[in-house]
C-alpha positions in Angstrom: 17.8 17.9 7.2 19.4 15.8 4.4 22.5 14.7 6.5 19.5 13.5 8.4 17.5 11.5 5.7 21.2 10.4 4.3 21.9 9.1 7.9 18.5 7.4 8.5 19.1 5.2 5.3 22.3 4.3 6.3 21.2 3.5 9.9 18.3 1.4 8.1 20.3 -0.2 5.5 23.4 -1.6 8.3 20.5 -3.2 10.2 19.2 -4.7 6.7 22.4 -6.3 6.4 22.9 -7.2 9.7 19.7 -9.1 10.1 20.2 -11.2 6.6 24.2 -11.4 8.2 22.5 -12.9 11.4 19.9 -15.1 9.5 22.2 -16.9 7.0 24.5 -17.6 9.6 22.2 -19.3 11.8 20.7 -21.2 8.7 24.3 -22.1 8.1 25.3 -23.8 11.4 21.6 -25.4 11.9 21.6 -27.1 8.7 24.9 -29.5 9.6 22.6 -30.5 12.3 19.7 -32.8 10.7 22.4 -33.0 7.8 24.5 -35.1 10.6 21.5 -37.0 11.7 20.8 -37.9 8.0 24.2 -39.5 7.2 25.9 -40.1 10.3 29.8 -39.5 11.2 31.6 -40.7 8.5 28.7 -38.9 6.2 29.7 -35.4 8.2 33.4 -36.1 7.7 33.2 -36.0 4.2 31.6 -33.1 3.5 33.4 -31.7 6.4 36.7 -31.9 4.4 35.7 -30.1 2.2 33.6 -27.3 3.4 36.5 -25.1 3.6 37.2 -24.4 0.3 33.1 -23.6 0.1 33.6 -20.7 2.9 36.6 -19.6 1.2 34.1 -18.5 -1.6 31.6 -17.2 1.0 34.0 -14.8 2.5 35.2 -13.4 -1.1 31.7 -13.2 -2.4 29.9 -11.9 1.2 32.7 -10.5 3.9 35.4 -9.4 1.6 35.1 -7.8 -1.7 31.2 -6.4 -1.7 32.6 -4.3 1.4 36.1 -3.0 -0.6 33.8 -2.7 -3.9 31.1 -0.6 -1.7 33.7 1.4 -0.5 36.2 2.0 -3.5 32.8 2.7 -5.5 31.1 5.3 -3.3 34.2 7.4 -3.0 34.7 7.2 -6.7 31.0 8.7 -7.2 31.3 11.2 -5.0 33.8 12.9 -7.4 31.3 12.9 -9.8 33.5 11.4 -12.5 30.6 9.0 -14.3 33.2 7.1 -16.9 35.6 6.8 -14.0 32.9 4.7 -12.0 32.1 3.0 -15.1 36.1 1.9 -14.9 36.1 0.8 -12.0 33.3 -1.9 -11.4 34.4 -3.0 -14.4 38.1 -3.6 -13.9 36.8 -5.1 -10.7 34.7 -7.8 -12.5 37.8 -8.5 -14.5 39.8 -8.4 -11.5 37.4 -11.1 -9.6 36.9 -13.3 -12.4 40.6 -14.2 -12.3 41.0 -14.9 -9.3 37.4 -16.9 -9.8 39.1 -18.8 -12.5 42.7 -19.1 -11.0 40.7 -20.9 -7.5 38.6 -23.1 -10.3 41.6 -24.4 -12.1 43.4 -24.9 -9.1 40.6 -26.7 -7.2 39.3 -29.1 -10.2 42.9 -29.8 -11.9 44.5 -30.2 -8.6 41.1 -32.1 -7.0 43.3 -35.4 -6.8 46.5 -34.3 -5.5 44.6 -32.3 -2.5 42.2 -35.3 -2.0 45.8 -37.1 -1.4 47.2 -34.8 1.0 43.7 -35.7 2.6 44.6 -39.2 2.7 41.2 -40.1 1.5 41.1 -40.0 -2.7 37.5 -40.3 -2.5 37.4 -36.5 -1.7 38.4 -35.2 -5.1 34.4 -35.6 -6.8 33.6 -33.0 -4.2 36.2 -30.9 -4.7 35.9 -30.8 -8.0 31.8 -29.6 -7.2 32.4 -26.8 -5.3 35.4 -25.4 -7.6 32.0 -24.0 -9.9 31.5 -22.0 -7.1 34.7 -19.6 -7.5 33.5 -19.4 -11.5 29.8 -17.4 -9.9 30.8 -15.4 -7.2 32.9 -12.8 -9.0 29.3 -11.3 -10.2 27.8 -12.2 -7.0 30.4 -10.2 -5.4 30.5 -6.9 -7.6 26.7 -6.6 -7.9 26.9 -6.8 -4.0 29.2 -4.7 -3.7 27.2 -1.7 -6.0 24.4 -2.3 -4.6 25.7 -1.3 -1.3 27.9 1.5 -2.5 24.6 3.6 -3.6 22.7 2.3 -0.4 20.3 -0.4 -1.8 21.1 -3.4 0.4 17.7 -4.9 -0.1 19.1 -7.1 -3.2 22.4 -7.9 -1.2 20.7 -9.0 1.6 18.2 -11.2 -0.2 20.8 -12.8 -2.3 22.5 -13.8 1.0 19.1 -15.1 2.4 17.9 -16.7 -1.0 21.7 -18.4 -1.5 21.5 -19.4 1.9 18.0 -21.0 2.0 18.4 -22.9 -1.6 21.9 -23.9 -0.5 20.4 -25.9 3.2 17.2 -27.1 1.3 19.5 -28.9 -1.7 21.9 -30.1 1.0 18.8 -31.7 3.0 17.2 -33.1 0.5 19.8 -34.2 -1.9 21.4 -35.9 1.2 18.0 -37.8 2.5 17.7 -38.9 -1.7 20.5 -40.0 -1.7 20.5 -41.7 1.4 17.3 -43.5 0.8 18.5 -44.6 -2.9 21.3 -46.4 -1.1 24.3 -44.5 -2.8 27.7 -44.2 -1.3 28.2 -41.8 1.3 31.1 -39.8 -1.4 28.5 -39.6 -3.3 26.1 -38.2 -1.2 28.7 -35.7 0.0 28.8 -34.5 -3.8 24.7 -34.3 -4.0 25.8 -32.3 -0.4 28.1 -30.0 -2.3 26.1 -29.1 -5.1 24.2 -27.4 -2.4 26.7 -25.1 -3.0 26.8 -24.3 -6.9 22.4 -24.2 -6.6 22.8 -21.1 -3.9 25.3 -19.2 -5.7 23.2 -19.4 -9.0 19.8 -18.5 -7.0 21.9 -15.8 -5.6 23.3 -14.4 -9.3 19.2 -15.0 -10.8 18.4 -12.5 -7.7 21.1 -9.9 -8.3 20.5 -10.3 -11.8 16.9 -9.2 -11.4 17.3 -5.9 -9.6 19.6 -5.0 -12.3 17.3 -6.0 -15.1 14.3 -4.3 -14.1 16.2 -1.2 -13.3 17.8 -1.2 -16.2 21.3 -0.9 -14.8 23.4 -2.5 -17.3 25.1 0.8 -18.6 26.6 1.2 -15.1 29.0 -2.0 -15.2 29.2 -1.9 -19.2 32.9 -0.6 -20.2 32.6 2.0 -23.2 35.2 1.9 -25.7 38.8 2.2 -25.3 37.9 2.8 -21.8 41.0 0.5 -20.0 43.4 1.6 -22.6 43.0 5.4 -22.8 43.2 4.9 -18.5 46.4 2.6 -17.5 47.6 4.7 -14.6 43.8 4.3 -13.2 43.7 0.7 -13.6 46.7 0.1 -12.1 45.4 2.4 -8.9 42.5 0.0 -9.3 44.0 -3.2 -9.0 46.1 -2.4 -6.1 43.8 -1.3 -4.1 41.7 -4.2 -4.6 44.8 -6.1 -4.1 45.9 -4.5 -0.8 42.4 -3.6 0.6 40.3 -6.4 -0.4 42.3 -9.4 -0.1 43.4 -8.3 3.3 39.5 -7.9 4.4 39.0 -11.3 2.4 41.9 -12.7 4.9 41.1 -11.1 8.3 37.3 -13.1 7.2 38.8 -16.9 7.1 39.6 -16.9 10.7 37.7 -20.7 11.1 38.0 -21.4 7.5 41.9 -21.8 8.1 41.7 -24.0 11.5 39.0 -26.1 9.6 40.8 -26.3 6.6 44.6 -27.5 8.7 42.0 -29.8 10.2 40.7 -31.5 6.9 44.4 -31.7 5.5 45.8 -33.8 8.6 43.5 -34.7 11.3 42.4 -38.0 9.5 45.9 -38.5 8.2 47.7 -38.2 11.5 45.0 -40.7 13.6 45.5 -43.0 10.5 49.5 -42.5 10.6 49.1 -43.3 14.4 47.5 -46.3 14.2 43.5 -45.9 14.0 41.7 -47.4 11.5 40.7 -46.2 8.7 36.9 -45.8 9.1 37.1 -45.2 12.6 39.0 -42.6 11.9 36.7 -41.0 9.8 34.0 -41.4 12.6 36.1 -39.9 15.0 37.0 -36.6 12.7 33.2 -36.4 11.9 32.1 -36.7 15.7 34.9 -33.9 16.3 33.4 -32.0 13.1 30.0 -31.6 15.3 32.0 -29.1 17.3 31.8 -26.6 14.0 27.4 -25.7 14.3 28.3 -25.5 18.4 31.3 -22.8 17.9 28.9 -20.9 14.4 26.0 -20.4 16.6 28.1 -19.4 19.9 30.2 -17.0 17.6 27.2 -15.8 16.4 25.5 -14.8 19.9 28.8 -13.2 21.3 29.9 -11.0 18.4 26.6 -9.9 17.0 26.2 -7.2 19.7 29.8 -6.5 19.9 29.8 -6.2 16.2 27.1 -3.6 15.9 29.1 -1.2 17.5 32.3 -1.7 14.7 30.3 0.8 12.2 30.7 3.7 14.3 34.3 3.6 14.6 36.5 4.9 12.7 40.2 7.3 12.0 38.2 10.5 11.6 35.6 10.1 14.7 38.4 8.7 16.7 40.3 12.2 15.8 37.2 14.0 16.5 35.7 12.2 20.0 38.2 10.5 21.3 36.6 9.6 24.6 33.4 9.1 22.9 34.7 6.1 20.6 37.5 5.0 23.4 34.1 3.9 25.2 32.8 2.1 22.7 35.9 0.2 22.0 35.4 -0.9 25.9 32.1 -1.6 25.4 32.7 -3.9 22.7 36.1 -5.8 23.9 33.8 -6.2 26.9 30.5 -7.5 25.2 32.6 -10.0 23.1 34.5 -11.6 26.7 31.4 -11.6 28.7 29.2 -13.4 26.1 32.5 -15.3 24.4 33.4 -16.8 28.0 29.6 -17.0 29.0 28.9 -18.8 25.8 31.8 -21.2 26.2 31.4 -22.2 29.8 27.7 -22.5 29.7 28.4 -24.8 26.5 31.0 -27.1 28.2 28.6 -27.2 31.2 25.8 -28.8 29.3 28.0 -30.7 26.5 27.0 -34.4 27.4 22.8 -33.6 26.8 23.4 -31.1 24.1 25.3 -33.4 22.2 22.8 -36.4 22.9 19.8 -34.1 21.8 21.2 -32.7 18.6 23.6 -35.9 17.1 21.9 -38.7 18.2 24.4 -40.4 21.4 27.2 -38.5 23.2 30.3 -39.1 21.2 33.0 -37.0 21.9 31.7 -34.4 24.8 34.9 -34.5 26.6 36.0 -33.4 23.3 33.4 -30.8 22.2 33.5 -29.8 25.6 37.4 -28.2 25.4 36.2 -27.2 21.4 34.0 -24.6 22.9 36.2 -22.7 24.0 36.8 -21.3 21.0 34.1 -19.6 21.1 35.2 -16.9 23.9 38.8 -16.9 21.6 36.7 -16.0 18.4 34.8 -13.6 19.6 37.5 -11.7 20.9 39.5 -11.9 18.0 36.7 -11.3 15.7 35.7 -7.8 17.4 40.1 -6.6 17.6 39.8 -7.3 14.1 37.2 -4.8 13.2 37.8 -2.4 15.1 41.1 -2.5 14.0 39.5 -2.4 10.3 37.8 0.5 11.2 40.9 2.4 12.5 42.7 1.8 9.1 45.0 -1.0 10.3 44.5 -4.0 7.2 47.7 -5.8 6.8 48.3 -7.0 10.6 44.9 -8.2 11.2 45.0 -10.2 7.9 48.6 -11.5 8.7 47.7 -12.3 12.2 44.9 -14.7 10.8 47.1 -16.4 8.0 49.2 -17.4 11.0 46.9 -19.5 12.6 46.7 -21.8 9.7 50.2 -23.3 10.0 50.0 -22.6 13.8 46.7 -24.7 14.0 48.8 -27.6 11.6 51.7 -27.7 13.4 49.9 -28.2 16.8 47.7 -30.8 15.4 51.1 -32.3 13.9 52.3 -32.2 18.1 49.4 -33.3 20.2 47.2 -35.4 18.1 49.3 -38.5 17.6 49.3 -38.1 21.6 46.0 -37.5 22.4 43.9 -38.1 18.9 40.8 -35.6 18.5 41.4 -34.0 22.1 44.5 -33.0 20.9 43.0 -31.3 17.6 41.2 -30.0 20.2 43.7 -28.6 22.3 46.3 -27.0 19.2 42.7 -24.9 18.2 42.5 -23.2 21.1 46.6 -22.8 21.3 46.5 -21.4 18.1 43.6 -18.9 18.7 45.1 -18.2 21.8 48.3 -17.3 20.3 46.7 -15.5 17.6 44.8 -13.2 20.5 47.7 -12.6 22.2 49.4 -11.5 18.8 46.3 -9.5 17.8 46.2 -7.7 21.4 49.9 -6.7 21.3 49.2 -4.0 18.4 45.7 -3.2 19.6 47.1 -2.2 22.8 49.6 0.1 21.1 46.8 1.9 18.7 44.7 2.1 22.3 45.9 4.5 24.6 43.3 4.0 27.6 43.4 0.5 30.0 41.3 -2.0 28.3 39.7 -3.9 30.9 39.9 -3.9 34.6 40.6 -6.1 37.3 37.3 -6.0 38.9 35.8 -6.2 35.5 37.5 -9.7 35.1 37.1 -10.7 38.7 33.3 -10.5 38.1 33.0 -12.2 34.8 35.3 -15.1 36.3 32.7 -15.5 39.4 29.8 -15.5 37.3 31.1 -18.2 35.4 32.2 -20.4 37.7 29.3 -19.5 39.6 27.2 -20.8 36.4 28.9 -23.5 35.8 29.0 -25.2 39.1 25.0 -24.7 39.4 25.0 -26.3 35.8 26.7 -29.2 36.7 24.4 -29.8 40.7 21.5 -29.4 38.0 22.6 -32.1 35.4 23.2 -33.9 38.6 19.9 -33.9 40.2 17.9 -34.0 37.1 19.9 -37.4 35.2 17.4 -39.5 37.9 14.7 -37.8 36.4 15.6 -37.8 32.6 15.9 -41.7 33.1 12.5 -42.7 33.6 11.4 -40.5 30.1 12.3 -43.8 28.5 13.4 -41.7 25.7 16.7 -40.2 26.0 16.8 -37.5 23.4 14.0 -36.1 24.4 15.7 -36.2 27.8 18.5 -34.6 26.9 16.7 -32.0 24.8 14.6 -30.9 28.2 17.7 -31.2 30.4 19.9 -29.2 27.9 17.3 -26.5 27.1 16.0 -26.0 30.8 19.7 -25.6 31.7 20.2 -23.2 29.1 17.5 -20.7 30.6 19.0 -21.4 34.1 22.1 -21.1 33.6 21.9 -18.1 31.1 19.4 -16.0 33.6 22.7 -16.7 36.4 25.1 -15.4 34.4 23.0 -12.6 33.1 22.1 -11.6 37.1 25.6 -11.8 38.4 26.9 -10.0 35.5 24.4 -7.2 35.8 24.4 -6.8 39.6 27.8 -6.7 39.4 27.6 -3.5 37.1 29.8 -4.9 34.7 27.6 -2.5 32.3 25.8 0.7 33.4 22.5 1.9 32.2 23.4 2.8 28.4 25.1 -0.3 27.6 22.5 -2.8 29.1 20.9 -0.6 26.5 22.2 -2.4 23.8 21.2 -5.9 24.6 18.2 -7.3 23.9 15.6 -6.5 26.3 17.7 -4.1 27.7 14.8 -1.7 29.5 14.1 -5.4 31.3 17.5 -5.9 32.8 18.4 -2.1 33.7 16.2 -3.5 36.6 18.7 -5.8 37.7 20.9 -2.9 38.0 22.1 -2.4 41.5 21.3 1.3 42.6 24.9 2.5 42.1 24.9 1.0 38.8 21.6 3.2 38.1 23.4 6.6 39.8 
């Protein structure tokens, strides 16, 4: 009975965290659209140049260290040694504080140099603003890990949603206010970056209120001589945090590294290739329109496949190999199906979508190519999560870190030749190489075939059919849309109706092709209704 209750609590906690993570990711993607509409492409370029540094802080405080701290603290508590549990939390806090202070010093003191590397000295003020977040993240990270370890997911969930909501409201409010007052776009960008500080402070405040209300200070507060009396244990904790914590953090920074490479050399390469500076800024801002589209697409593609990952561990693999191999297969299949469907569908309707969201269709061809980043990031995220569940931490981290030099070097090759289209091509090539690198290792860990030629054939058939129908639909509706008088309204009607049409067609082909059986379809939203679309063979 006790184990059943414990399982229910764990499932409920995982559900709360999943919902909070989805809300924060959706908020994080959507705010960029009104923000770009307020500040324009050059203002968007300014903000996106510095965003990767905030992205790193987010990974450290949300998906990196809290996960590791919760796991290690829970293991320590099971041993029943309260003194060592307190030691673990205190050493973790000191460790994170050292990382935070180092990151703050590097960014604050090195802001001018980093801005020069980006070939835009005015960015230094934004880098200094975002550096302050690294002083706040240790407190947030530690308390999220602590509450997750004791099975209390509400404080973590509320802090995540509160942080993103406050940040988004600050960004929209200050950017609108500063634009109305006629301040420079760099000052507006600094105001937008201030949102990262207000968000982090709200997250800290929410967690602090839970700590204060429950009077749990003693859990973290160190006793006299605690560190001096346990030097061996301190070294062990630092070693675990360094290996497990940093490996998981690095594995979660794939898109941060990709964006950082673009921040460091895309604009510089455009300028050195002869593009006028303001035009180059605008081109980079248009290129960055792809980020919210990629983020939303990746959230949709990974949310279902990653829901299966908590079931996957080395212990379960040893106990129930057939059950686990099936779950791994399903997770990979879902990431490919939804990733490819979202990528190809977005590519097909990118022009009206671009106009609907960002007021004009500038850069649609580049954004169309960038949409296939969704496919690669979906597969990579799923494989990394499965590998981590099976105990492989180092290899995924190395693969993700490699994405940065790969992207940086490929930018140097393709941007002088093709401009921002070259940057889009280099993104796909870099992610493709990372996918291959991970898949080679993954195949050695998983002894069964993951994909069949039949599966690939049906998915490709569905994708091609969807693209042809969507292109035909846009061609037929263009004359009707032109009569509406408002280009943006017409684009909105066209793109939203195309999403419904293309999504329905793709889904019917996938389901009727028995890509997923009845049990697997149950994982999808409205899964019971989708089962009725299965062929008779698929229901047997």
